[in-house]
Every structure is written in structure tokens, then in C-alpha cells.
C-alpha atoms as one frame of an Amber mdcrd trajectory, in Angstrom:
protein
-109.789-269.577-154.576-108.971-270.408-150.958-105.331-269.571-151.609-106.320
-266.262-153.189-108.471-265.288-150.220-105.750-266.334-147.805-103.194-264.276
-149.705-105.473-261.253-149.558-106.008-261.799-145.824-102.281-262.064-145.236
-101.647-258.990-147.298-104.294-257.051-145.377-102.776-258.027-142.012 -99.182
-257.477-142.984 -99.799-254.184-144.755-100.514-252.773-141.311 -96.871-253.493
-140.520 -95.214-252.600-143.795 -97.182-249.368-144.408 -98.114-250.488-147.936
-101.247-249.365-149.773-104.105-251.815-150.170-105.330-252.283-153.729-108.779
-251.056-154.611-111.846-253.247-154.934-111.905-252.676-158.663-108.300-253.765
-158.846-109.134-256.997-157.030-111.983-257.647-159.426-109.696-257.188-162.411
-107.250-259.662-160.906-109.570-262.359-159.637-112.967-261.817-161.256-112.212
-264.125-164.177-109.493-266.360-165.535-110.054-265.228-169.119-107.376-263.436
-171.093-109.516-260.308-171.236-109.474-259.880-167.438-105.974-261.010-166.524
-103.770-258.297-164.974-101.222-257.221-167.572 -98.234-254.896-167.523 -98.367
-251.630-169.388 -98.278-252.333-173.125 -98.561-256.122-172.881-100.582-257.729
-175.691-103.281-260.380-175.471-103.462-263.360-177.860-105.800-261.463-180.185
-103.349-258.547-180.459-105.138-256.104-178.111-103.025-254.125-175.656-104.332
-253.919-172.096-103.070-251.270-169.709-103.524-250.838-165.985-102.242-248.214
-163.606 -98.713-248.519-162.257-100.093-248.694-158.735-102.343-251.636-159.618
 -99.483-253.451-161.316 -97.126-252.944-158.362 -99.846-254.150-156.003-100.352
-257.180-158.226 -96.631-257.994-157.989 -96.791-257.542-154.230 -99.778-259.852
-154.003 -97.916-262.492-156.008 -95.193-262.467-153.350 -97.739-262.927-150.583
 -99.255-265.770-152.570 -96.065-267.726-151.885 -96.560-267.088-148.173-100.139
-268.289-148.532 -98.867-271.508-150.140 -96.564-272.064-147.183 -99.393-271.361
-144.742-101.659-273.885-146.478 -98.948-276.568-146.599 -98.179-276.144-142.897
-101.864-276.300-142.080-102.239-279.434-144.198 -99.126-281.428-143.305 -98.078
-280.455-139.774 -98.483-283.426-137.458-100.410-281.416-134.845-103.207-278.898
-135.159-101.313-275.683-135.908-101.683-272.507-133.862-102.589-270.199-136.736
-102.617-267.098-134.531 -99.034-267.770-133.537 -98.121-268.428-137.172 -99.467
-265.009-138.149 -97.639-263.346-135.258 -94.334-264.859-136.338 -95.053-263.943
-139.956 -95.386-260.327-138.816 -92.174-260.569-136.776 -90.351-262.053-139.750
 -91.664-259.421-142.132 -90.165-256.606-140.074 -87.008-258.596-139.345 -86.500
-258.622-143.114 -85.825-254.874-142.940 -82.536-255.819-141.242 -82.874-253.004
-138.709 -82.440-253.860-135.005 -84.633-250.895-134.063 -87.630-252.060-136.118
 -89.732-254.873-134.674 -93.230-256.179-134.009 -94.959-256.273-130.605 -97.477
-258.991-129.859-100.476-257.679-127.863 -98.793-258.863-124.648 -95.455-257.282
-125.576 -97.129-254.027-126.582 -98.936-253.816-123.258 -95.695-254.459-121.355
 -93.959-251.747-123.348 -96.674-249.297-122.351 -96.318-250.370-118.717 -92.591
-249.675-118.925 -93.320-246.178-120.121 -95.549-245.637-117.108 -92.546-246.404
-114.898 -94.043-249.384-113.057 -93.703-253.091-113.868 -92.947-256.481-112.337
 -89.427-257.688-113.089 -85.853-257.750-111.798 -85.003-254.021-111.941 -82.431
-253.368-114.644 -82.129-251.115-117.685 -80.589-252.673-120.804 -78.742-250.993
-123.662 -78.472-252.995-126.883 -75.136-252.479-128.636 -75.694-253.641-132.215
 -72.055-252.968-133.095 -70.763-255.367-130.439 -73.853-257.628-130.634 -74.267
-257.389-126.860 -76.844-256.209-124.352 -75.259-254.252-121.522 -76.770-253.411
-118.148 -76.756-249.620-118.132 -78.599-249.130-114.846 -79.464-251.259-111.819
 -82.384-249.794-109.895 -81.605-249.032-106.280 -83.309-251.351-103.840 -84.453
-253.642-106.639 -84.060-257.442-106.754 -81.226-257.305-109.307 -79.158-255.008
-107.100 -79.823-257.195-104.072 -78.742-260.284-106.049 -75.443-258.638-107.021
 -76.001-257.451-110.611 -73.755-254.514-111.497 -73.775-251.755-114.065 -71.646
-252.807-117.039 -72.548-256.506-116.777 -73.394-258.085-120.121 -76.755-259.875
-120.225 -75.700-263.274-121.544 -78.455-265.832-120.968 -81.985-265.909-119.516
 -83.258-269.231-118.268 -81.497-272.318-119.563 -81.286-271.702-123.282 -82.050
-268.125-124.402 -78.700-266.568-125.283 -79.381-262.851-125.483 -78.616-260.658
-128.498 -79.960-257.240-129.571 -82.331-259.107-131.916 -84.024-261.185-129.196
 -83.616-258.877-126.190 -87.381-258.225-126.099 -87.961-261.947-125.688 -85.411
-261.967-122.866 -87.184-259.055-121.173 -90.520-260.880-121.431 -89.008-263.895
-119.653 -87.568-261.719-116.894 -91.052-260.276-116.324 -93.668-262.330-114.541
 -95.619-262.700-111.357 -94.339-261.098-108.132 -92.557-263.627-105.945 -91.524
-265.957-108.762 -87.861-266.289-109.740 -85.766-266.474-112.902 -82.170-267.535
-113.569 -80.223-264.781-115.341 -76.603-265.177-116.461 -74.249-262.250-117.020
 -70.721-261.898-118.354 -68.422-259.912-116.073 -64.717-259.576-116.817 -64.947
-262.554-119.159 -66.607-264.865-116.628 -70.194-266.152-116.456 -72.147-265.261
-113.318 -75.642-266.661-112.771 -78.131-265.188-110.310 -81.500-266.566-109.286
 -83.526-263.348-109.022 -86.984-263.030-107.465 -89.318-260.824-109.489 -91.194
-257.998-107.807 -92.813-254.692-108.669 -90.339-252.051-109.783 -91.021-248.334
-109.427 -88.788-246.427-111.828 -87.630-242.900-111.097 -86.308-241.144-114.189
 -84.668-238.147-112.502 -82.440-237.425-109.499 -81.146-233.991-108.554 -79.105
-232.105-105.971 -76.971-229.028-105.390 -73.288-229.864-105.840 -72.160-226.580
-104.323 -73.601-223.074-104.009 -74.762-221.887-107.423 -74.283-225.210-109.244
 -77.084-227.728-109.613 -76.993-231.302-110.899 -79.745-233.314-112.587 -79.287
-236.928-113.682 -81.830-237.975-116.334 -81.902-241.754-116.753 -84.409-242.249
-119.577 -86.917-240.295-121.666 -89.922-242.278-120.491 -92.824-242.113-118.072
 -93.078-238.497-116.949 -89.369-237.743-117.234 -89.962-234.284-118.695 -92.230
-233.311-115.808 -89.803-234.789-113.274 -86.961-232.841-114.890 -88.851-229.541
-114.872 -89.844-230.044-111.250 -86.202-230.720-110.318 -85.094-227.630-112.247
 -87.673-225.495-110.418 -86.388-226.719-107.042 -82.780-226.001-107.979 -83.694
-222.583-109.379 -85.317-221.692-106.059 -81.975-222.509-104.428 -80.227-219.989
-106.657 -78.341-221.903-109.358 -76.249-220.079-111.941 -75.055-223.261-113.613
 -76.561-226.706-114.224 -74.899-230.028-115.017 -77.239-232.370-116.921 -76.086
-235.983-116.671 -77.180-238.130-119.641 -74.664-240.916-119.134 -76.141-244.375
-119.728 -79.377-242.769-120.947 -80.321-244.869-123.971 -83.089-242.521-125.120
 -86.856-242.721-125.349 -89.544-240.281-126.448 -88.294-237.380-128.589 -91.185
-235.191-127.436 -89.780-235.327-123.905 -86.373-234.226-125.190 -88.182-231.366
-126.936 -89.898-230.301-123.705 -86.622-230.346-121.776 -84.673-228.607-124.536
 -87.312-225.873-124.637 -86.401-224.976-121.051 -82.951-223.813-122.167 -83.392
-222.776-125.816 -85.058-219.917-127.644 -87.161-220.544-130.739 -85.565-222.980
-133.169 -85.021-226.631-134.047 -84.343-229.267-131.427 -83.252-231.363-134.416
 -84.520-231.947-137.930 -85.454-235.172-139.705 -84.328-236.405-143.107 -86.401
-239.101-144.816 -85.281-241.661-147.393 -86.377-239.457-150.294 -84.108-236.671
-149.018 -86.935-234.453-147.789 -86.527-232.628-144.486 -89.032-232.104-141.709
 -88.550-229.540-138.966 -91.003-231.131-136.587 -89.440-230.654-133.134 -89.344
-226.923-132.427 -88.601-224.937-129.278 -90.029-221.561-128.276 -88.635-218.306
-126.957 -88.286-217.904-123.198 -85.403-219.894-121.724 -83.949-220.438-118.260
 -80.850-218.256-117.926 -78.243-220.710-116.626 -74.882-221.979-117.853 -74.975
-225.602-119.009 -72.652-228.597-118.966 -73.927-231.877-120.415 -72.310-235.095
-119.232 -72.376-238.054-121.682 -70.707-241.399-122.328 -70.663-244.254-124.826
 -74.119-245.397-123.680 -75.808-242.019-124.231 -77.989-242.649-127.261 -80.954
-241.522-129.349 -82.951-238.810-127.539 -79.956-238.207-125.273 -77.901-237.353
-128.329 -80.721-235.215-129.742 -80.835-233.154-126.542 -77.044-232.971-126.243
 -76.587-231.783-129.826 -79.348-229.202-129.482 -78.029-227.756-126.226 -74.497
-227.509-127.612 -75.643-225.918-130.887 -78.276-223.574-129.461 -77.715-223.101
-125.716 -73.919-222.829-125.485 -73.674-226.064-123.500 -70.262-227.624-122.962
 -70.242-231.401-123.463 -68.058-233.477-121.126 -67.352-237.218-121.059 -66.795
-239.753-123.836 -68.043-240.244-127.407 -71.759-240.996-127.458 -73.351-244.121
-128.909 -74.285-242.805-132.352 -77.964-243.690-132.767 -79.065-240.874-135.026
 -82.333-242.365-136.218 -85.864-242.043-134.903 -88.634-244.595-134.598 -92.400
-244.377-134.593 -94.405-246.706-132.357 -97.802-247.566-133.817-100.701-249.863
-133.013-101.422-252.659-135.483-104.815-254.222-136.061-107.572-254.385-133.460
-106.133-257.003-131.081-103.718-254.725-129.226-100.556-255.516-131.195 -98.113
-252.851-132.335 -94.802-252.213-133.994 -91.822-249.909-133.865 -90.249-248.799
-137.133 -87.333-246.544-138.039 -88.704-243.651-140.083 -85.935-241.073-140.472
 -82.415-239.933-139.646 -81.988-236.824-137.515 -79.405-234.044-137.474 -78.565
-231.414-134.862 -79.797-227.827-135.368 -76.512-226.921-137.085 -76.694-229.971
-139.362 -74.289-232.249-137.505 -74.674-235.952-138.241 -75.107-238.319-135.287
 -75.969-241.745-136.715 -73.039-244.183-136.553 -70.845-241.205-135.611 -71.973
-240.043-132.192 -71.152-236.758-130.500 -67.567-236.017-129.534 -67.391-234.113
-126.221 -65.720-230.733-125.940 -63.837-232.119-122.940 -63.013-235.831-123.170
 -62.799-237.677-119.852 -62.454-241.452-119.739 -63.358-243.438-116.666 -60.321
-244.960-114.976 -59.685-248.606-115.837 -61.917-250.860-113.781 -64.319-248.041
-112.884 -67.863-249.199-113.754 -69.669-246.368-112.046 -70.722-248.318-109.000
 -70.766-245.405-106.575 -73.384-243.273-104.904 -75.348-240.604-106.712 -73.444
-237.286-107.099 -70.255-238.705-105.594 -67.875-236.029-106.873 -64.864-237.561
-105.158 -65.107-240.987-106.829 -66.823-239.982-110.092 -63.981-238.477-112.142
 -66.264-237.498-115.036 -68.658-235.632-112.767 -65.729-234.014-110.986 -64.405
-232.762-114.325 -67.848-231.487-115.309 -67.953-229.533-112.058 -64.528-228.020
-112.783 -65.662-227.019-116.284 -68.770-225.371-114.818 -66.701-223.397-112.333
 -64.681-222.024-115.251 -67.846-221.134-117.201 -69.173-219.189-114.229 -66.038
-217.088-113.715
């Protein structure tokens, strides 16, 4: 009976992560109320020894099969508890069971947050945390984690970390992959004034820095006038209050009399879709920002924009690290706001995730729920967005120059030339 109760407990906890339905109380009674043949759970049409046929609902039978699988996990739990040579940390065992359950979906964008990890994720979204001051883009195709942004004035920049470096190892023995990057981030966080050894790959060579952690204040937007009539906004991530920062920057540029705007989404790995919706709404009339397609083929037109748009010409600047919400916004502005896309092929992350709380201890999880398409039905996932004007960075150029440096930044310079043509 202990194993049965443990299996039910495990199933209850893990259902919060797998979105499965819990079986009813009556269903549990039919399964475990008695060991007699009359009360055993049977498949539709299965006969008892006396020739009677017992039927149960399909839902109850599927839940019974699911419970049988969790019974095996309960066996393993009991054996570990019985035979392990130290008193086991059962809370940690359950946490890793949850991590493993979602890892079994074989999706690098679906994973479990412990209460501590979930809280740190929320702090990130607020734009303030204690760490080394880098933004990381996980490339599941190359199985690498690339530094897409080094925050100005932060400890990583002061130590010598550069955009384009590959995060290789944290501490002595954690070799970083897209699957364990959250663990690496947790290690790089800590108390202000403490340090961590972080190793990067740069041009095929290992470089290790001892970096002192401190509080990082993240700005998501920078803006300026490039020349009379042409404004420039760089949007680094859809997080914190990025949408409000963007709208405030647009208001300031509008007051200065812009006719054209260059939106720079290079190295922007994404974030909250609702923020992309808010920003897209500034430049689009009523319609779809994108639409979602679920595994059963059904569509949902959830992210809609309204009439009343800012009357400016648009150029959107992207590169191979522009992903997720960046691609949603880029596709929408090209399809519905006559934006010209400049740069290189985008990353190709055309799926969306939901972030949900799990249980009552502060844990949570992120899970991929749907694929998205641009307003005109263009596929993005594993394809990306091909720019209207393709501009590669020169060999050896890793973007290590000042903000809005038109002379050194060949992609921005080209975007400016394209805008001049649009405004003629």
C-alpha cells in the first residue's frame, strides 16, 4: 500500500509538470479499493474468470496505464530510500525527477525551475540581478552557448569578455551546453563581491577569467538620431519593461521629427511575446502579430494589434542571433507594416513557450506549447527569416564597437542607406 500511495503522490506532483489529468476519486477506489477480481481495473471488453465483462471509461483506463508507469518510479524511489548508504535528500530526488520528466520531452526549450531558479528567472525579467553581466544565446544546432551581449560597465566587460565568445566552462568541471546552461547561470550568480572562474572559447582557444560578481542593472533599449529624419532604436531583449522603454524612446525620436526608424534586433534572443505585441501595435493596424498552431492542427489568433499606427518608414536589422520574439516582430512588421529587413538569416526559433508556476513551493516550468507563423503564414521554426537585403559582417568583425557607430558597423550603415532610399 505504501508503494501505491507513493505512486499517487508522485503522479500528483508530476502531473503539475506534464499537464495530465488526475483520475477521479471513484477511479482510485476502483483501482485500489480491493484486490478481488470484481474490482480490478479492466480494459474495455475484458472478461473476468466467471465470464462477466467489466468496462471502464477510456479516460480511467488511460490514467490506470499512466499510474502503472509511475509505479515503476515509486519502486525506484523506495529502493533508493532503502539501500542508499546515506540518508537520502527526498526533496532533491523529487526535484530531479521533475527535471528528468521534462527532459524526456527532448526539447531544449522545455525545462523545470526549482524554487530558487524560478525566483532568479523572475529577477532577470525585472532587469536587476547579481552576476557577471552577460547575455547568453543557446544554439541547439551547434550545441553551444554564445555570448550575445556584454553589458557596458559590467564585471564581464572589465574582465575582457567579448561578444561572440563561446561559454565553455564554469568553475572547474561544468562544461556548458544548451541543456545545462541554466545550471551554469546559477553558478555565475551569487553574492556581490565573490568571484567565479569562467572559461570561454575564442578563435579556438580557451580563455579563463576570474570575474567578481556584482549587481547588474540591465537596460533593454538604446536610441539616438542617426541623421535628420532618421531615428535608431536598439532593442536587446523582450524582458523587464522593454515595451515601455521602446515606446518612450519612440516618443522622444518622434518629437525630434523622424520620418524613418531603424529597429535593431540583432543578438536579441527573444522574451515575452506580449511585449512584441505591444511594440508591433505601434506600427501596425488591426491584425495578427502572428498566429499559433497547436499539435492537433488547430490555430489560435491570440496576439492581435489595433488600428492607429505611427506613420514612419521602417527598416528592421537582424542577424543569426535574432530569435523567437525578435522573429515574431520582424515577420509581422515585414508582412503588415512594409518594413524592409536588413542583415543575415535569423535564428529560426518559431515556437512559443508558456512559463507556469508548479506546486505551492515556488517552483515553475517552461514548456513549448505551439509553433507560430507570420501574419501571411510564413514559417519561421528551423527556417528563420531571410532578409530583403543580406549584409554579412566582415570576417573577424564581432561587433565590438560603440553604439550607433555607422562608420564601423557595416550592417547598420547599409540599413541607413536602405532607409534613405525608402524616404526618397
